[in-house]
Jmol script that loads the backbone (N, CA, C; Angstrom):
load data "model"
ATOM      1  N   MET A   1      83.805 174.037  57.064  1.00  0.00           N
ATOM      2  CA  MET A   1      84.683 174.841  56.887  1.00  0.00           C
ATOM      3  C   MET A   1      86.174 175.053  56.440  1.00  0.00           C
ATOM      4  N   ILE A   2      86.843 175.588  56.432  1.00  0.00           N
ATOM      5  CA  ILE A   2      88.174 175.838  55.911  1.00  0.00           C
ATOM      6  C   ILE A   2      89.376 175.513  56.596  1.00  0.00           C
ATOM      7  N   THR A   3      88.458 175.500  58.346  1.00  0.00           N
ATOM      8  CA  THR A   3      90.343 174.482  59.185  1.00  0.00           C
ATOM      9  C   THR A   3      90.421 173.944  58.765  1.00  0.00           C
ATOM     10  N   GLY A   4      92.253 173.892  58.780  1.00  0.00           N
ATOM     11  CA  GLY A   4      93.261 172.566  59.108  1.00  0.00           C
ATOM     12  C   GLY A   4      93.724 172.870  57.946  1.00  0.00           C
ATOM     13  N   PHE A   5      94.287 171.427  58.196  1.00  0.00           N
ATOM     14  CA  PHE A   5      95.825 171.646  56.622  1.00  0.00           C
ATOM     15  C   PHE A   5      96.019 171.682  55.941  1.00  0.00           C
ATOM     16  N   TRP A   6      96.541 172.533  55.392  1.00  0.00           N
ATOM     17  CA  TRP A   6      96.392 171.977  54.004  1.00  0.00           C
ATOM     18  C   TRP A   6      97.574 172.074  52.926  1.00  0.00           C
ATOM     19  N   ILE A   7      97.715 171.082  51.798  1.00  0.00           N
ATOM     20  CA  ILE A   7      98.942 171.485  50.472  1.00  0.00           C
ATOM     21  C   ILE A   7      99.280 171.230  49.229  1.00  0.00           C
ATOM     22  N   GLY A   8      99.794 171.805  48.434  1.00  0.00           N
ATOM     23  CA  GLY A   8      99.134 171.698  47.251  1.00  0.00           C
ATOM     24  C   GLY A   8     100.013 172.117  46.483  1.00  0.00           C
ATOM     25  N   SER A   9     100.497 172.300  45.850  1.00  0.00           N
ATOM     26  CA  SER A   9     101.825 173.235  45.254  1.00  0.00           C
ATOM     27  C   SER A   9     100.722 173.562  42.624  1.00  0.00           C
ATOM     28  N   GLU A  10     101.593 174.900  43.460  1.00  0.00           N
ATOM     29  CA  GLU A  10     101.531 175.692  42.123  1.00  0.00           C
ATOM     30  C   GLU A  10     101.475 175.648  40.848  1.00  0.00           C
ATOM     31  N   TYR A  11     101.655 175.636  39.522  1.00  0.00           N
ATOM     32  CA  TYR A  11     102.516 175.551  38.051  1.00  0.00           C
ATOM     33  C   TYR A  11     102.412 176.763  37.913  1.00  0.00           C
ATOM     34  N   GLY A  12     103.576 177.133  37.106  1.00  0.00           N
ATOM     35  CA  GLY A  12     103.094 178.299  35.685  1.00  0.00           C
ATOM     36  C   GLY A  12     103.693 177.930  34.824  1.00  0.00           C
ATOM     37  N   PHE A  13     103.463 178.822  33.547  1.00  0.00           N
ATOM     38  CA  PHE A  13     102.854 177.747  32.345  1.00  0.00           C
ATOM     39  C   PHE A  13     104.540 178.163  31.737  1.00  0.00           C
ATOM     40  N   LYS A  14     105.570 178.051  32.177  1.00  0.00           N
ATOM     41  CA  LYS A  14     106.982 177.482  32.018  1.00  0.00           C
ATOM     42  C   LYS A  14     107.228 176.418  32.525  1.00  0.00           C
ATOM     43  N   GLY A  15     106.255 175.886  33.785  1.00  0.00           N
ATOM     44  CA  GLY A  15     106.672 174.952  34.285  1.00  0.00           C
ATOM     45  C   GLY A  15     108.165 175.185  35.925  1.00  0.00           C
ATOM     46  N   GLU A  16     107.837 176.514  35.605  1.00  0.00           N
ATOM     47  CA  GLU A  16     108.087 176.513  37.320  1.00  0.00           C
ATOM     48  C   GLU A  16     106.819 176.310  38.897  1.00  0.00           C
ATOM     49  N   ARG A  17     107.129 175.750  39.675  1.00  0.00           N
ATOM     50  CA  ARG A  17     105.847 175.203  40.748  1.00  0.00           C
ATOM     51  C   ARG A  17     106.695 175.964  41.934  1.00  0.00           C
ATOM     52  N   TRP A  18     106.183 175.969  42.517  1.00  0.00           N
ATOM     53  CA  TRP A  18     105.701 176.743  43.818  1.00  0.00           C
ATOM     54  C   TRP A  18     104.617 175.431  45.278  1.00  0.00           C
ATOM     55  N   ASP A  19     104.860 175.371  46.099  1.00  0.00           N
ATOM     56  CA  ASP A  19     104.517 174.408  46.730  1.00  0.00           C
ATOM     57  C   ASP A  19     104.345 175.296  47.780  1.00  0.00           C
ATOM     58  N   TYR A  20     103.096 174.852  48.396  1.00  0.00           N
ATOM     59  CA  TYR A  20     102.214 175.173  49.596  1.00  0.00           C
ATOM     60  C   TYR A  20     102.212 174.663  50.855  1.00  0.00           C
ATOM     61  N   ALA A  21     101.100 175.621  52.388  1.00  0.00           N
ATOM     62  CA  ALA A  21     101.046 175.023  53.260  1.00  0.00           C
ATOM     63  C   ALA A  21     101.000 175.132  53.620  1.00  0.00           C
ATOM     64  N   PHE A  22      99.109 174.827  54.172  1.00  0.00           N
ATOM     65  CA  PHE A  22      98.976 176.558  54.882  1.00  0.00           C
ATOM     66  C   PHE A  22      97.860 175.514  55.864  1.00  0.00           C
ATOM     67  N   ASP A  23      98.162 175.890  57.476  1.00  0.00           N
ATOM     68  CA  ASP A  23      97.690 175.880  58.602  1.00  0.00           C
ATOM     69  C   ASP A  23      96.428 176.998  59.129  1.00  0.00           C
ATOM     70  N   LEU A  24      95.706 176.334  59.341  1.00  0.00           N
ATOM     71  CA  LEU A  24      94.028 177.147  59.336  1.00  0.00           C
ATOM     72  C   LEU A  24      93.945 177.324  60.811  1.00  0.00           C
ATOM     73  N   LEU A  25      93.823 178.121  61.947  1.00  0.00           N
ATOM     74  CA  LEU A  25      93.343 177.440  63.428  1.00  0.00           C
ATOM     75  C   LEU A  25      91.886 178.216  63.431  1.00  0.00           C
ATOM     76  N   ASP A  26      90.955 177.299  64.167  1.00  0.00           N
ATOM     77  CA  ASP A  26      90.185 177.465  64.871  1.00  0.00           C
ATOM     78  C   ASP A  26      89.675 178.685  65.328  1.00  0.00           C
ATOM     79  N   ASP A  27      91.068 179.088  65.934  1.00  0.00           N
ATOM     80  CA  ASP A  27      91.766 180.396  66.911  1.00  0.00           C
ATOM     81  C   ASP A  27      91.833 182.039  65.485  1.00  0.00           C
ATOM     82  N   GLY A  28      92.321 181.834  64.606  1.00  0.00           N
ATOM     83  CA  GLY A  28      92.049 182.874  63.545  1.00  0.00           C
ATOM     84  C   GLY A  28      93.596 183.104  63.765  1.00  0.00           C
ATOM     85  N   LYS A  29      94.625 181.990  63.566  1.00  0.00           N
ATOM     86  CA  LYS A  29      96.488 182.091  63.394  1.00  0.00           C
ATOM     87  C   LYS A  29      96.142 181.277  62.540  1.00  0.00           C
ATOM     88  N   TYR A  30      97.468 181.343  62.116  1.00  0.00           N
ATOM     89  CA  TYR A  30      97.410 180.761  60.545  1.00  0.00           C
ATOM     90  C   TYR A  30      99.776 181.306  59.963  1.00  0.00           C
ATOM     91  N   ASN A  31      99.482 179.840  59.842  1.00  0.00           N
ATOM     92  CA  ASN A  31     101.173 179.384  59.845  1.00  0.00           C
ATOM     93  C   ASN A  31     101.415 179.650  57.572  1.00  0.00           C
ATOM     94  N   ARG A  32     101.940 180.054  57.104  1.00  0.00           N
ATOM     95  CA  ARG A  32     101.280 180.076  55.746  1.00  0.00           C
ATOM     96  C   ARG A  32     103.115 179.396  55.761  1.00  0.00           C
ATOM     97  N   ARG A  33     103.420 178.629  54.689  1.00  0.00           N
ATOM     98  CA  ARG A  33     104.787 178.295  54.194  1.00  0.00           C
ATOM     99  C   ARG A  33     104.599 178.013  52.687  1.00  0.00           C
ATOM    100  N   ILE A  34     105.778 178.535  51.724  1.00  0.00           N
ATOM    101  CA  ILE A  34     106.130 178.516  50.636  1.00  0.00           C
ATOM    102  C   ILE A  34     106.998 178.559  49.953  1.00  0.00           C
ATOM    103  N   ARG A  35     107.277 178.126  48.926  1.00  0.00           N
ATOM    104  CA  ARG A  35     108.769 177.435  48.693  1.00  0.00           C
ATOM    105  C   ARG A  35     108.465 176.885  46.459  1.00  0.00           C
ATOM    106  N   THR A  36     109.386 177.213  47.022  1.00  0.00           N
ATOM    107  CA  THR A  36     110.185 176.638  45.197  1.00  0.00           C
ATOM    108  C   THR A  36     111.720 175.952  44.894  1.00  0.00           C
ATOM    109  N   LYS A  37     111.479 174.799  44.437  1.00  0.00           N
ATOM    110  CA  LYS A  37     112.280 174.266  44.188  1.00  0.00           C
ATOM    111  C   LYS A  37     114.063 174.282  44.540  1.00  0.00           C
ATOM    112  N   GLU A  38     113.493 174.971  44.121  1.00  0.00           N
ATOM    113  CA  GLU A  38     115.236 175.647  44.738  1.00  0.00           C
ATOM    114  C   GLU A  38     115.230 176.593  45.615  1.00  0.00           C
ATOM    115  N   GLU A  39     114.411 177.062  46.251  1.00  0.00           N
ATOM    116  CA  GLU A  39     114.604 177.730  47.952  1.00  0.00           C
ATOM    117  C   GLU A  39     113.131 176.688  48.436  1.00  0.00           C
ATOM    118  N   ALA A  40     114.082 176.884  50.616  1.00  0.00           N
ATOM    119  CA  ALA A  40     113.799 176.249  51.723  1.00  0.00           C
ATOM    120  C   ALA A  40     112.169 177.113  51.619  1.00  0.00           C
ATOM    121  N   TRP A  41     112.154 176.347  52.770  1.00  0.00           N
ATOM    122  CA  TRP A  41     110.317 177.668  52.711  1.00  0.00           C
ATOM    123  C   TRP A  41     110.591 178.426  53.163  1.00  0.00           C
ATOM    124  N   LYS A  42     109.224 179.439  52.510  1.00  0.00           N
ATOM    125  CA  LYS A  42     109.702 181.125  54.061  1.00  0.00           C
ATOM    126  C   LYS A  42     108.086 180.923  54.138  1.00  0.00           C
ATOM    127  N   ILE A  43     108.638 181.722  55.569  1.00  0.00           N
ATOM    128  CA  ILE A  43     107.325 180.826  56.413  1.00  0.00           C
ATOM    129  C   ILE A  43     106.196 182.480  57.128  1.00  0.00           C
ATOM    130  N   GLU A  44     104.915 182.837  57.253  1.00  0.00           N
ATOM    131  CA  GLU A  44     105.494 183.237  57.154  1.00  0.00           C
ATOM    132  C   GLU A  44     103.935 183.061  58.494  1.00  0.00           C
ATOM    133  N   GLU A  45     103.854 184.188  59.387  1.00  0.00           N
ATOM    134  CA  GLU A  45     102.692 184.220  60.485  1.00  0.00           C
ATOM    135  C   GLU A  45     101.791 185.153  60.626  1.00  0.00           C
ATOM    136  N   GLY A  46     100.702 184.972  61.229  1.00  0.00           N
ATOM    137  CA  GLY A  46      99.559 185.913  60.974  1.00  0.00           C
ATOM    138  C   GLY A  46      98.199 185.466  61.901  1.00  0.00           C
ATOM    139  N   THR A  47      97.372 186.692  61.496  1.00  0.00           N
ATOM    140  CA  THR A  47      96.130 185.987  62.033  1.00  0.00           C
ATOM    141  C   THR A  47      95.105 185.744  60.787  1.00  0.00           C
ATOM    142  N   TRP A  48      94.409 185.118  60.842  1.00  0.00           N
ATOM    143  CA  TRP A  48      93.106 185.268  58.923  1.00  0.00           C
ATOM    144  C   TRP A  48      91.655 185.251  59.031  1.00  0.00           C
ATOM    145  N   ASN A  49      91.273 185.626  58.189  1.00  0.00           N
ATOM    146  CA  ASN A  49      89.396 185.260  58.871  1.00  0.00           C
ATOM    147  C   ASN A  49      89.177 184.694  56.752  1.00  0.00           C
ATOM    148  N   TYR A  50      88.139 184.744  57.468  1.00  0.00           N
ATOM    149  CA  TYR A  50      86.978 184.069  56.130  1.00  0.00           C
ATOM    150  C   TYR A  50      85.360 185.041  55.621  1.00  0.00           C
ATOM    151  N   ASP A  51      85.275 185.734  54.749  1.00  0.00           N
ATOM    152  CA  ASP A  51      84.513 185.924  54.484  1.00  0.00           C
ATOM    153  C   ASP A  51      83.498 185.506  53.564  1.00  0.00           C
ATOM    154  N   GLY A  52      84.054 184.338  52.389  1.00  0.00           N
ATOM    155  CA  GLY A  52      83.598 184.354  51.425  1.00  0.00           C
ATOM    156  C   GLY A  52      85.073 184.089  50.272  1.00  0.00           C
ATOM    157  N   SER A  53      86.183 184.623  50.183  1.00  0.00           N
ATOM    158  CA  SER A  53      87.516 185.093  50.898  1.00  0.00           C
ATOM    159  C   SER A  53      88.590 184.625  51.568  1.00  0.00           C
ATOM    160  N   ILE A  54      89.865 183.938  52.074  1.00  0.00           N
ATOM    161  CA  ILE A  54      90.405 184.585  53.163  1.00  0.00           C
ATOM    162  C   ILE A  54      90.866 185.146  53.015  1.00  0.00           C
ATOM    163  N   HIS A  55      92.040 185.956  54.287  1.00  0.00           N
ATOM    164  CA  HIS A  55      91.952 187.114  53.873  1.00  0.00           C
ATOM    165  C   HIS A  55      93.249 187.509  55.196  1.00  0.00           C
ATOM    166  N   PHE A  56      94.966 187.428  54.501  1.00  0.00           N
ATOM    167  CA  PHE A  56      95.423 187.256  55.548  1.00  0.00           C
ATOM    168  C   PHE A  56      96.425 188.824  56.376  1.00  0.00           C
ATOM    169  N   LYS A  57      96.702 188.158  57.372  1.00  0.00           N
ATOM    170  CA  LYS A  57      97.081 189.261  57.768  1.00  0.00           C
ATOM    171  C   LYS A  57      98.284 189.119  58.636  1.00  0.00           C
ATOM    172  N   PRO A  58      99.413 189.275  57.721  1.00  0.00           N
ATOM    173  CA  PRO A  58     101.159 188.831  58.262  1.00  0.00           C
ATOM    174  C   PRO A  58     101.605 189.681  60.055  1.00  0.00           C
ATOM    175  N   THR A  59     102.136 189.842  60.456  1.00  0.00           N
ATOM    176  CA  THR A  59     102.374 189.998  61.843  1.00  0.00           C
ATOM    177  C   THR A  59     103.978 190.786  61.152  1.00  0.00           C
ATOM    178  N   GLY A  60     104.871 189.904  60.239  1.00  0.00           N
ATOM    179  CA  GLY A  60     105.611 190.456  59.074  1.00  0.00           C
ATOM    180  C   GLY A  60     105.907 190.854  57.857  1.00  0.00           C
ATOM    181  N   ASN A  61     106.055 190.630  57.066  1.00  0.00           N
ATOM    182  CA  ASN A  61     106.141 191.110  55.683  1.00  0.00           C
ATOM    183  C   ASN A  61     105.213 189.909  55.272  1.00  0.00           C
ATOM    184  N   PRO A  62     105.112 190.177  54.136  1.00  0.00           N
ATOM    185  CA  PRO A  62     104.206 188.746  53.610  1.00  0.00           C
ATOM    186  C   PRO A  62     104.613 188.280  52.789  1.00  0.00           C
ATOM    187  N   ILE A  63     105.043 187.463  52.583  1.00  0.00           N
ATOM    188  CA  ILE A  63     104.966 186.069  51.360  1.00  0.00           C
ATOM    189  C   ILE A  63     104.297 186.192  49.620  1.00  0.00           C
ATOM    190  N   GLY A  64     103.613 186.016  50.594  1.00  0.00           N
ATOM    191  CA  GLY A  64     102.505 186.446  49.127  1.00  0.00           C
ATOM    192  C   GLY A  64     101.648 187.519  49.385  1.00  0.00           C
ATOM    193  N   PRO A  65     100.343 186.831  48.309  1.00  0.00           N
ATOM    194  CA  PRO A  65      98.422 187.617  47.462  1.00  0.00           C
ATOM    195  C   PRO A  65      98.852 187.247  49.561  1.00  0.00           C
ATOM    196  N   THR A  66      98.024 188.068  49.868  1.00  0.00           N
ATOM    197  CA  THR A  66      96.951 188.670  51.295  1.00  0.00           C
ATOM    198  C   THR A  66      96.061 187.860  50.885  1.00  0.00           C
ATOM    199  N   GLY A  67      95.318 188.121  50.608  1.00  0.00           N
ATOM    200  CA  GLY A  67      94.018 187.836  49.608  1.00  0.00           C
ATOM    201  C   GLY A  67      93.503 187.160  48.587  1.00  0.00           C
ATOM    202  N   TYR A  68      93.110 185.636  49.555  1.00  0.00           N
ATOM    203  CA  TYR A  68      92.608 184.640  47.420  1.00  0.00           C
ATOM    204  C   TYR A  68      90.876 184.492  47.851  1.00  0.00           C
ATOM    205  N   SER A  69      90.290 184.229  46.809  1.00  0.00           N
ATOM    206  CA  SER A  69      89.116 183.736  46.999  1.00  0.00           C
ATOM    207  C   SER A  69      88.592 182.594  46.512  1.00  0.00           C
ATOM    208  N   THR A  70      88.137 182.027  47.332  1.00  0.00           N
ATOM    209  CA  THR A  70      87.680 179.414  48.157  1.00  0.00           C
ATOM    210  C   THR A  70      86.971 179.822  46.571  1.00  0.00           C
ATOM    211  N   TYR A  71      87.076 178.070  46.175  1.00  0.00           N
ATOM    212  CA  TYR A  71      86.411 177.507  45.480  1.00  0.00           C
ATOM    213  C   TYR A  71      86.094 176.098  46.249  1.00  0.00           C
ATOM    214  N   LEU A  72      85.290 176.110  47.513  1.00  0.00           N
ATOM    215  CA  LEU A  72      85.061 174.929  48.349  1.00  0.00           C
ATOM    216  C   LEU A  72      84.953 173.253  48.119  1.00  0.00           C
ATOM    217  N   ILE A  73      85.076 172.304  47.092  1.00  0.00           N
ATOM    218  CA  ILE A  73      84.753 171.462  46.599  1.00  0.00           C
ATOM    219  C   ILE A  73      84.300 170.378  47.334  1.00  0.00           C
ATOM    220  N   ASN A  74      83.036 170.319  47.902  1.00  0.00           N
ATOM    221  CA  ASN A  74      82.246 169.271  48.707  1.00  0.00           C
ATOM    222  C   ASN A  74      81.675 167.978  48.035  1.00  0.00           C
ATOM    223  N   ARG A  75      83.093 166.744  48.015  1.00  0.00           N
ATOM    224  CA  ARG A  75      82.928 165.771  47.469  1.00  0.00           C
ATOM    225  C   ARG A  75      83.531 164.957  48.343  1.00  0.00           C
ATOM    226  N   PHE A  76      83.557 163.626  47.891  1.00  0.00           N
ATOM    227  CA  PHE A  76      84.431 162.560  48.890  1.00  0.00           C
ATOM    228  C   PHE A  76      83.153 161.823  50.392  1.00  0.00           C
ATOM    229  N   GLU A  77      81.876 162.260  49.839  1.00  0.00           N
ATOM    230  CA  GLU A  77      81.323 162.437  51.523  1.00  0.00           C
ATOM    231  C   GLU A  77      81.597 162.997  51.704  1.00  0.00           C
ATOM    232  N   ASP A  78      81.661 163.975  51.670  1.00  0.00           N
ATOM    233  CA  ASP A  78      80.719 165.483  51.861  1.00  0.00           C
ATOM    234  C   ASP A  78      82.251 165.933  53.210  1.00  0.00           C
ATOM    235  N   CYS A  79      82.898 165.435  52.736  1.00  0.00           N
ATOM    236  CA  CYS A  79      84.338 165.747  53.883  1.00  0.00           C
ATOM    237  C   CYS A  79      85.771 167.128  53.460  1.00  0.00           C
ATOM    238  N   ARG A  80      84.680 167.221  52.451  1.00  0.00           N
ATOM    239  CA  ARG A  80      85.470 168.533  52.464  1.00  0.00           C
ATOM    240  C   ARG A  80      87.268 168.854  51.547  1.00  0.00           C
ATOM    241  N   SER A  81      87.527 168.021  51.668  1.00  0.00           N
ATOM    242  CA  SER A  81      88.817 167.440  50.610  1.00  0.00           C
ATOM    243  C   SER A  81      90.094 168.228  50.445  1.00  0.00           C
ATOM    244  N   ILE A  82      89.372 168.976  49.556  1.00  0.00           N
ATOM    245  CA  ILE A  82      89.585 169.324  48.028  1.00  0.00           C
ATOM    246  C   ILE A  82      89.173 171.465  48.362  1.00  0.00           C
ATOM    247  N   LEU A  83      90.385 172.472  48.822  1.00  0.00           N
ATOM    248  CA  LEU A  83      90.256 173.570  48.261  1.00  0.00           C
ATOM    249  C   LEU A  83      90.675 174.520  47.308  1.00  0.00           C
ATOM    250  N   VAL A  84      90.244 175.082  46.747  1.00  0.00           N
ATOM    251  CA  VAL A  84      90.559 176.083  45.372  1.00  0.00           C
ATOM    252  C   VAL A  84      90.817 176.877  45.969  1.00  0.00           C
ATOM    253  N   ILE A  85      92.078 177.805  45.802  1.00  0.00           N
ATOM    254  CA  ILE A  85      92.352 178.724  45.653  1.00  0.00           C
ATOM    255  C   ILE A  85      92.619 179.930  44.185  1.00  0.00           C
ATOM    256  N   ARG A  86      92.386 181.487  44.355  1.00  0.00           N
ATOM    257  CA  ARG A  86      93.229 182.151  43.125  1.00  0.00           C
ATOM    258  C   ARG A  86      93.203 183.380  44.087  1.00  0.00           C
ATOM    259  N   PRO A  87      95.126 183.636  43.905  1.00  0.00           N
ATOM    260  CA  PRO A  87      94.958 184.982  44.343  1.00  0.00           C
ATOM    261  C   PRO A  87      94.613 186.145  43.994  1.00  0.00           C
ATOM    262  N   ILE A  88      93.695 186.758  44.989  1.00  0.00           N
ATOM    263  CA  ILE A  88      92.934 187.906  44.284  1.00  0.00           C
ATOM    264  C   ILE A  88      94.711 188.925  44.000  1.00  0.00           C
ATOM    265  N   ILE A  89      94.492 189.196  42.892  1.00  0.00           N
ATOM    266  CA  ILE A  89      95.918 190.026  42.168  1.00  0.00           C
ATOM    267  C   ILE A  89      96.002 190.430  40.440  1.00  0.00           C
ATOM    268  N   PHE A  90      95.588 191.434  40.269  1.00  0.00           N
ATOM    269  CA  PHE A  90      95.976 192.063  39.090  1.00  0.00           C
ATOM    270  C   PHE A  90      96.476 190.908  38.438  1.00  0.00           C
ATOM    271  N   ALA A  91      96.261 190.141  37.839  1.00  0.00           N
ATOM    272  CA  ALA A  91      97.581 189.136  37.126  1.00  0.00           C
ATOM    273  C   ALA A  91      97.015 188.592  35.464  1.00  0.00           C
ATOM    274  N   THR A  92      97.887 187.993  34.590  1.00  0.00           N
ATOM    275  CA  THR A  92      97.719 187.014  33.967  1.00  0.00           C
ATOM    276  C   THR A  92      98.535 186.736  33.122  1.00  0.00           C
ATOM    277  N   PRO A  93      98.737 184.830  33.635  1.00  0.00           N
ATOM    278  CA  PRO A  93      97.604 183.500  33.617  1.00  0.00           C
ATOM    279  C   PRO A  93      97.347 184.344  35.429  1.00  0.00           C
ATOM    280  N   ASN A  94      96.060 184.348  35.954  1.00  0.00           N
ATOM    281  CA  ASN A  94      95.703 184.854  37.403  1.00  0.00           C
ATOM    282  C   ASN A  94      95.213 183.037  37.020  1.00  0.00           C
ATOM    283  N   LEU A  95      96.561 181.654  37.664  1.00  0.00           N
ATOM    284  CA  LEU A  95      96.158 180.059  37.480  1.00  0.00           C
ATOM    285  C   LEU A  95      95.871 179.715  39.076  1.00  0.00           C
ATOM    286  N   PRO A  96      94.589 178.964  39.387  1.00  0.00           N
ATOM    287  CA  PRO A  96      94.233 178.641  40.501  1.00  0.00           C
ATOM    288  C   PRO A  96      94.984 177.060  41.563  1.00  0.00           C
ATOM    289  N   ILE A  97      94.998 178.009  42.141  1.00  0.00           N
ATOM    290  CA  ILE A  97      96.240 176.906  43.152  1.00  0.00           C
ATOM    291  C   ILE A  97      95.110 175.935  44.232  1.00  0.00           C
ATOM    292  N   ILE A  98      95.454 173.932  43.481  1.00  0.00           N
ATOM    293  CA  ILE A  98      94.126 173.069  44.155  1.00  0.00           C
ATOM    294  C   ILE A  98      95.370 172.742  45.008  1.00  0.00           C
ATOM    295  N   LEU A  99      94.747 172.930  46.503  1.00  0.00           N
ATOM    296  CA  LEU A  99      95.315 171.983  47.717  1.00  0.00           C
ATOM    297  C   LEU A  99      94.550 170.613  48.173  1.00  0.00           C
ATOM    298  N   TYR A 100      94.808 170.920  48.597  1.00  0.00           N
ATOM    299  CA  TYR A 100      94.411 168.615  49.351  1.00  0.00           C
ATOM    300  C   TYR A 100      94.416 169.121  50.836  1.00  0.00           C
ATOM    301  N   ARG A 101      93.585 168.861  51.782  1.00  0.00           N
ATOM    302  CA  ARG A 101      93.480 167.987  53.686  1.00  0.00           C
ATOM    303  C   ARG A 101      94.141 167.689  53.696  1.00  0.00           C
ATOM    304  N   ASP A 102      95.295 167.820  53.886  1.00  0.00           N
ATOM    305  CA  ASP A 102      96.496 166.875  54.945  1.00  0.00           C
ATOM    306  C   ASP A 102      96.348 166.712  56.337  1.00  0.00           C
ATOM    307  N   PHE A 103      95.081 166.085  57.245  1.00  0.00           N
ATOM    308  CA  PHE A 103      95.015 165.537  58.090  1.00  0.00           C
ATOM    309  C   PHE A 103      96.323 165.614  59.437  1.00  0.00           C
ATOM    310  N   ILE A 104      97.471 165.977  58.887  1.00  0.00           N
ATOM    311  CA  ILE A 104      98.831 166.251  60.022  1.00  0.00           C
ATOM    312  C   ILE A 104      98.584 167.248  59.425  1.00  0.00           C
ATOM    313  N   SER A 105      99.244 167.908  60.702  1.00  0.00           N
ATOM    314  CA  SER A 105      99.634 169.761  60.558  1.00  0.00           C
ATOM    315  C   SER A 105     101.350 169.220  60.171  1.00  0.00           C
ATOM    316  N   THR A 106     101.558 169.744  58.327  1.00  0.00           N
ATOM    317  CA  THR A 106     102.914 170.166  58.253  1.00  0.00           C
ATOM    318  C   THR A 106     103.858 171.072  58.892  1.00  0.00           C
ATOM    319  N   PHE A 107     102.948 171.816  59.680  1.00  0.00           N
ATOM    320  CA  PHE A 107     104.196 172.534  59.913  1.00  0.00           C
ATOM    321  C   PHE A 107     104.797 171.736  61.124  1.00  0.00           C
ATOM    322  N   GLU A 108     103.453 171.230  62.238  1.00  0.00           N
ATOM    323  CA  GLU A 108     103.677 170.322  63.345  1.00  0.00           C
ATOM    324  C   GLU A 108     104.729 169.427  63.445  1.00  0.00           C
ATOM    325  N   ALA A 109     104.492 168.645  62.088  1.00  0.00           N
ATOM    326  CA  ALA A 109     105.610 167.219  61.744  1.00  0.00           C
ATOM    327  C   ALA A 109     106.424 167.811  61.418  1.00  0.00           C
ATOM    328  N   GLU A 110     107.051 169.241  60.409  1.00  0.00           N
ATOM    329  CA  GLU A 110     108.163 168.966  60.739  1.00  0.00           C
ATOM    330  C   GLU A 110     109.152 169.467  61.455  1.00  0.00           C
ATOM    331  N   GLN A 111     108.099 170.333  62.549  1.00  0.00           N
ATOM    332  CA  GLN A 111     109.097 170.898  63.934  1.00  0.00           C
ATOM    333  C   GLN A 111     109.334 169.444  64.693  1.00  0.00           C
ATOM    334  N   SER A 112     108.381 168.367  64.683  1.00  0.00           N
ATOM    335  CA  SER A 112     108.867 167.888  65.875  1.00  0.00           C
ATOM    336  C   SER A 112     109.816 166.767  65.260  1.00  0.00           C
ATOM    337  N   SER A 113     109.685 166.576  63.879  1.00  0.00           N
ATOM    338  CA  SER A 113     111.215 165.136  62.766  1.00  0.00           C
ATOM    339  C   SER A 113     111.968 166.300  63.944  1.00  0.00           C
ATOM    340  N   THR A 114     111.755 168.239  62.491  1.00  0.00           N
ATOM    341  CA  THR A 114     113.585 168.744  63.237  1.00  0.00           C
ATOM    342  C   THR A 114     113.834 168.360  64.243  1.00  0.00           C
ATOM    343  N   GLU A 115     113.242 168.401  64.822  1.00  0.00           N
ATOM    344  CA  GLU A 115     113.283 168.698  66.854  1.00  0.00           C
ATOM    345  C   GLU A 115     114.384 166.719  67.134  1.00  0.00           C
ATOM    346  N   GLN A 116     113.614 166.245  66.334  1.00  0.00           N
ATOM    347  CA  GLN A 116     114.212 164.298  67.022  1.00  0.00           C
ATOM    348  C   GLN A 116     115.897 164.048  65.863  1.00  0.00           C
ATOM    349  N   GLY A 117     115.525 165.559  64.956  1.00  0.00           N
ATOM    350  CA  GLY A 117     116.973 165.307  64.295  1.00  0.00           C
ATOM    351  C   GLY A 117     116.712 164.376  62.960  1.00  0.00           C
ATOM    352  N   GLY A 118     115.357 163.716  63.352  1.00  0.00           N
ATOM    353  CA  GLY A 118     115.299 163.107  61.788  1.00  0.00           C
ATOM    354  C   GLY A 118     114.457 164.471  60.427  1.00  0.00           C
ATOM    355  N   ALA A 119     114.760 162.970  59.459  1.00  0.00           N
ATOM    356  CA  ALA A 119     114.307 164.302  58.287  1.00  0.00           C
ATOM    357  C   ALA A 119     112.971 165.275  58.262  1.00  0.00           C
ATOM    358  N   HIS A 120     112.371 165.944  57.514  1.00  0.00           N
ATOM    359  CA  HIS A 120     110.823 166.640  57.775  1.00  0.00           C
ATOM    360  C   HIS A 120     110.416 166.028  56.292  1.00  0.00           C
ATOM    361  N   ARG A 121     108.950 165.531  56.399  1.00  0.00           N
ATOM    362  CA  ARG A 121     107.818 165.541  54.830  1.00  0.00           C
ATOM    363  C   ARG A 121     108.518 166.643  54.311  1.00  0.00           C
ATOM    364  N   SER A 122     108.337 165.575  53.506  1.00  0.00           N
ATOM    365  CA  SER A 122     108.547 166.703  51.886  1.00  0.00           C
ATOM    366  C   SER A 122     107.037 166.600  51.484  1.00  0.00           C
ATOM    367  N   LEU A 123     106.451 168.239  50.376  1.00  0.00           N
ATOM    368  CA  LEU A 123     105.820 167.905  49.176  1.00  0.00           C
ATOM    369  C   LEU A 123     105.811 166.705  48.174  1.00  0.00           C
ATOM    370  N   THR A 124     106.954 166.110  48.406  1.00  0.00           N
ATOM    371  CA  THR A 124     106.923 165.698  46.788  1.00  0.00           C
ATOM    372  C   THR A 124     106.459 164.941  46.801  1.00  0.00           C
ATOM    373  N   ALA A 125     105.909 165.203  44.899  1.00  0.00           N
ATOM    374  CA  ALA A 125     104.659 163.188  44.706  1.00  0.00           C
ATOM    375  C   ALA A 125     105.521 161.788  44.507  1.00  0.00           C
ATOM    376  N   PRO A 126     105.326 160.684  45.323  1.00  0.00           N
ATOM    377  CA  PRO A 126     105.732 159.632  44.953  1.00  0.00           C
ATOM    378  C   PRO A 126     106.777 159.384  43.964  1.00  0.00           C
ATOM    379  N   GLY A 127     108.222 159.225  43.961  1.00  0.00           N
ATOM    380  CA  GLY A 127     108.915 159.272  42.407  1.00  0.00           C
ATOM    381  C   GLY A 127     109.583 160.047  42.869  1.00  0.00           C
ATOM    382  N   GLY A 128     109.557 161.879  43.575  1.00  0.00           N
ATOM    383  CA  GLY A 128     110.162 161.979  43.520  1.00  0.00           C
ATOM    384  C   GLY A 128     109.769 163.635  42.265  1.00  0.00           C
ATOM    385  N   ARG A 129     108.464 162.849  42.129  1.00  0.00           N
ATOM    386  CA  ARG A 129     108.136 164.032  40.806  1.00  0.00           C
ATOM    387  C   ARG A 129     107.715 166.025  41.124  1.00  0.00           C
TER     388      ARG A 129
END
end "model"
wireframe off; spacefill off
backbone 0.3
color backbone group
């Protein structure tokens, strides 16, 4: 199943980077966050469903595509830890986004860390890359 907490990045052909964090909850709700290096997180909430593709129905204005084709990679002893998604949009190039399963909700971790006055968890790779 694809419920859970997923994080990853997408890179443009000019070197741009977008960070993604998806919390896909069992009850059909989701939190989606997207940011660039220069911007703060854009947060979206709503409901989602899965029929071979992920479809988001945001409660407000969408911050990104509302449909993604999915490719769940069942490796690493069938723990389903890698999810490849591609926006369902008419664009060239339409590059896939590789997400990996995060076993702690990035949204919950950031919320509790912010509430405690600490630094929030970052999606930046070790070494600041």
